[in-house]
N, C-alpha and C positions, 0 to 999 in steps of 0.2 A: 738729338736726331729731328730731321725732319719731319712736317705733318702732311707732306703734300703729298698727294694719293697715286697710288700705283695704277695707270692707264693699260687696258688690256685692249689691242686689237683684235680680233676674229675676221681673217680676209679670203673671202673665197677666192681661190687662185684658178680657179676653173680646170680642167680634164685633163690637163698635162702639160699642153701646148703652153710655152711661155707667152707666146701672142694674145692668147685667150684671158688677160689679164685687162683688166678694167681701168682707163686712167685713174681712176679714185683709189682704184686696190694698190699700184703704183703709188701712187701717192703717199698711201697708208703704208705700205713699205718703208719706205726713204722718212718714215718720222719713226719707226722701232728702232729700240737699245739694243734687244735681244730678240730672238727668234726660240719659240720651245716646238721640240719636234718629238713626239712618242714612236721610238722608234716599233716595227713590229718582227723585229727576229733577222737571219740572215738572207732568210727567203725573200726579204721584201725590201733588200737594200734599195733596190731601184727607185721606190719611191723616196728615201730619201733622196736619192741621187738628180729626181726629177725637182723636190725642192729645189735643191741646191743651183739645177739648171735657173730656175726660176729668178731665185736671188740674183745669181751672176750677170744673169739677163738685163735686171733693172736697176741694180745697186751700181752706182758708180765707183764706190772703192770698198774695205773690208767690212764685214758685217760678223757678227757674234751668233752663234746657233750653240743651246743648249738642247744636250740630247738625254732622252730617259726610255727605259724598256718600256714597251705596251705590256698592261697585265696579262695574262692569259682568260682563254673567254671559253665556256663552255658553249660549244656551236652544234652539239648532239643533241640540243633538246630543243623538239618542232610544238609539245603541247604547245596550248595557249599560257595556263599558269607557270608552269617551269620555266617556257622560254622566259616570259615577262621577270620571273626572278633571275635569272641569268643574268639578263640585260641588265635589270638596276643591281647585280651584285658587282659587275664587269664595270659600273659606271659607277660604283661609289670607289673602288680601287683604283679606276681613274684620275676619279676626285682627289684622291690622296696623295696622289701623284704629281699633279698639277697643283697642286694648294702648296706642296714642298717649294716645287720651281718657283711659281710666284713670289714665296717668304724669303727663299732663299736666293736667287738670280737674279730678282727685281728689285732694284733698289727704289724704295719711296719717291717718288716724283718722277720716275720714270716709266718708259713705254714698253712694255713687250708685246708682243705675237705671236697668234696659230696662225699655220697656214692649211685651209682648210680645202682639201677636194672638192671642187664643183662649188655648189653656194651653200653657205654654212647654214642653211634653214631648210634643206632637203633631203633626210636621209643623215645625219649627221650629229653627233652627241657632243658636241662641243659647249654648244651653248646650255644645254642642260647639265653639264657638269660645273660651269663656270656660276649657274644657279647656284647649284649644291653648294659649292665652296664659299658663296657669298652669304648664303644663310647658316654656314658654320659660325660667322666672326670672330674668326682667327685669324684672319689676312684681309684688310680694308682694300679693294681696285675699285676702278669702275670701268665700263667696257663698251665698247663700239662695236658695231656689225657691217663689215662693207661686201655687199653682193658678190657673186662671181658666177662665171656660166656653168650652168649645172651639166651635168653627163649626160641628161636629157636632151636640152637645145644640142648640145653638140652632136649626138645621134643623130634630131632631127636636121639639122644643118649638115650635114658629111652624107645621109643619102641624101638631100634634099626635097625635103617634104617638111606639110606643116604638122604637127602635133593635132591638133584638133579640125575636125572635119563639119563642114555648113549644118548647124543643127544636130551634132552629133556631139554626145561628152565625152570625154577621158578621164580615165579609173585610173591614177598610179597606186603603185602596190609592190610590196615586195612578195618574195616568189613562192613563200609560207602559206602566204593569204591566197595566192590565185588557186592553190591544189585545193582549198576547201569551197571555191567556186568564186562568180564575178558575178558584177548588176547587169540585166540584160541591155542591150541596144548602147552598148558604150565601146570606145577603143580601149585599148590596156598598153600601159606603162609598164614595165615590169623590171626590178631592180633587185639586186642582192639575192637571185636565182641560184644560190647552187646546187640544187636537185635537179637543176632542167626540167623545170613542170611543164614548160613547153611541149616537152612532148608529150603529155596528157591529152592536149588538143590538136594532136592529129586527127584529121578527118573530120573537123567541122568547119572548115571551111576559111581559116583564117590567113591571115601575108603578113609576115613577119618582115620587119629592118633590124637587124641584129647586130648590134658592133661591140666588140671587146678591145680594152685599152684605147679609147678611142682621145684621140687629141695628141696620144705619146705616139714615136717612130715604133712601136711594136703594133699599130692598130691593124684589127681584122674586122672588115665587114663583110656581111650576107645581107642579100635583099632577095624575097621569093615568096612564093606558094608554102606555107609551113608542110603541108604534104611532103613536098619534093625537095626542101631545104634542111629539115629536121635533124635528119642524119648525118650531113654534112656537118652543121651547126654543134654539133654533139661531139664530132671527129674534130672539128677544130678546135675545142673547148678544151677537150682530153691533151692535144698535142700541145697547145700552147702553157697548161698549167704542167706538161710534165719537161718543157722546156724553160719558161720563169719559177716557179714552186706557188705560183698564186694566178688567179686570172679575175677582172673584173670587168663585166659587162651590162650591158641594157638592151632591152628590145621596147618595139613598138609593134603591138598584133594590132591590125584591122580585118574587121568581116568581109568578106567579098573581093573583089577588086580591088587591085590597088590603086588603078587608076578611077576610080568611081568619079572621084571630083576632079577629075583632071590632074593629081598628084600621084606622086609614086614613083617617079620616076628612080631608077637605083641610082646610087653613086658610080662614076667613073673608079673602075678599080673594084665594084662589090662583090666581086666573087671572089674575092682573095685575100691576103694579107697584102698591106699597103706598102709600097716600095719605100716608103719611107714618111719623115713626118707630114703631118696634113699641110698644106701650103695654105 
């Protein structure tokens, strides 16, 4: 048997729009012999379809995809210690599955790829899982990371704002941490907020730039004073979750008027669902 090492590509595929792939990502996709996908059940088939749309757009010929079921994760835990334990358990079981995929579906000397939403270095577990597998020593491989357009940068672009303001720091946090408080004198980017923590900040003078399914045909954008639009965002989230069975959203919070630094113009169509894929 060949002793040539297996090679893994971790490719940032952007927020959903096939045009968001960098040239480096397209070149990496064309090097891969097989693409590994962990499915998240029937309600998230759209995510798998979006991956295939990306591959169809950028690959000139047939390609091979190997799918496996993503293990169940306990998302009810919000306490720090219990939450960390739940995530560690989920990552371990994910690593078990990925280890099997690499060992059984990728021959030595061949290249496999994981297509990661947004950027692999921001709120994604793939790199930690690959480190876990390498540490086990059961299957040898090397890997490289191709950065992508994150949902955070895509959100700012769709709202036509910069993430940072002059002399003001930017704090990126999951929603569960925002519920415990936030640093003073900074703007906030909030991800993974399944509990609509922004509603706790109504009355504190925030402006919000919110987006769901950013970069996909289902994109929804809302921008305005949080006190005025929080209820509408909650309603849109509920309607979208009911319609799709899942939701991915991100938002930017700023204290004071949106245009304090000459920024903050809402995107065209920012008062509701986009008419189609972002251009």
